[in-house]
C-alpha positions in Angstrom: 15.7 223.4 236.2 12.6 225.3 237.3 11.2 228.1 235.1 11.9 230.7 237.8 15.6 230.2 237.2 15.2 231.5 233.6 13.2 234.5 234.5 14.1 237.8 235.9 12.3 240.8 237.3 12.1 244.1 235.4 10.2 247.4 235.9 8.2 249.0 233.2 6.4 252.4 233.5 3.0 253.0 232.0 1.1 256.3 232.5 3.5 257.2 235.2 3.2 254.1 237.3 5.8 251.5 237.8 4.8 247.8 237.2 7.1 244.9 238.2 7.1 242.0 235.8 8.7 238.7 235.6 10.0 237.8 232.1 12.0 235.1 230.5 15.6 236.2 230.4 15.5 236.6 226.5 12.3 238.5 226.4 13.3 241.6 228.4 13.7 243.9 225.4 10.6 242.7 223.7 8.6 243.2 227.0 10.0 246.6 227.3 8.9 247.6 223.8 5.3 246.2 224.4 5.1 248.2 227.6 6.4 251.3 225.8 3.7 250.8 223.1 1.0 250.5 225.7 2.2 253.5 227.5 2.3 255.5 224.2 -1.2 254.4 223.2 -2.6 255.3 226.6 -1.0 258.7 226.6 -2.3 259.4 223.1 -5.8 258.7 224.2 -5.6 260.8 227.4 -4.1 263.7 225.5 -7.1 263.6 223.1 -9.6 262.9 226.0 -8.2 264.5 229.1 -11.7 264.3 230.7 -11.6 260.5 230.6 -10.4 258.2 233.5 -7.1 256.4 233.1 -9.0 253.2 233.3 -10.9 254.3 230.0 -7.6 255.1 228.5 -6.5 251.5 229.3 -9.6 250.0 227.9 -9.5 252.0 224.8 -5.8 251.0 224.2 -6.7 247.3 224.7 -9.5 247.6 222.2 -7.2 249.3 219.7 -4.6 246.5 220.1 -7.3 243.9 219.8 -8.6 245.5 216.7 -5.1 245.4 215.1 -4.6 241.8 216.3 -7.7 240.7 214.8 -7.2 242.5 211.5 -3.7 240.9 211.3 -5.2 237.4 212.0 -7.8 237.8 209.3 -5.1 239.0 206.8 -2.9 236.0 207.9 -5.8 233.6 207.5 -6.7 235.1 204.2 -3.2 234.8 202.9 -2.8 231.3 204.2 -6.0 230.2 202.5 -4.8 231.8 199.2 -1.4 230.2 199.5 -3.0 226.7 200.2 -5.2 227.0 197.3 -2.3 228.0 195.1 -0.3 225.0 196.4 -3.2 222.7 195.5 -3.5 224.0 192.1 0.2 223.5 191.6 0.0 219.9 193.0 -2.7 219.2 190.5 -0.8 220.6 187.7 2.3 218.6 188.6 0.3 215.4 189.1 -1.3 216.1 185.6 2.0 216.6 183.9 3.6 213.4 185.4 3.7 210.4 183.1 1.7 207.5 184.3 3.6 204.9 186.5 4.6 201.7 184.6 2.2 198.6 185.3 2.8 197.2 188.7 4.2 200.4 190.2 2.2 202.8 192.4 2.8 205.8 194.6 
């Protein structure tokens, strides 16, 4: 089956404009939540800065989302590194607590 058989067309509204999107059948609600978040972020910027163009609102929203993404990636990477370090320490402690293998046996 082709991918197009598993997609559907939806319409989302951002800053009063309608956009047609093709999404995987199971991703519609997720895509709508994302579009709603983009719409909200752009409207917040536009309300705070009514003199700015809609394109500027879009760029500022994109920058805000990118910043959030980068911060979350850093937190994930830091957490992963800390977890890997702790796992390594536990493996070393486990290895140190294991009795030596009898002669002739190895791992």
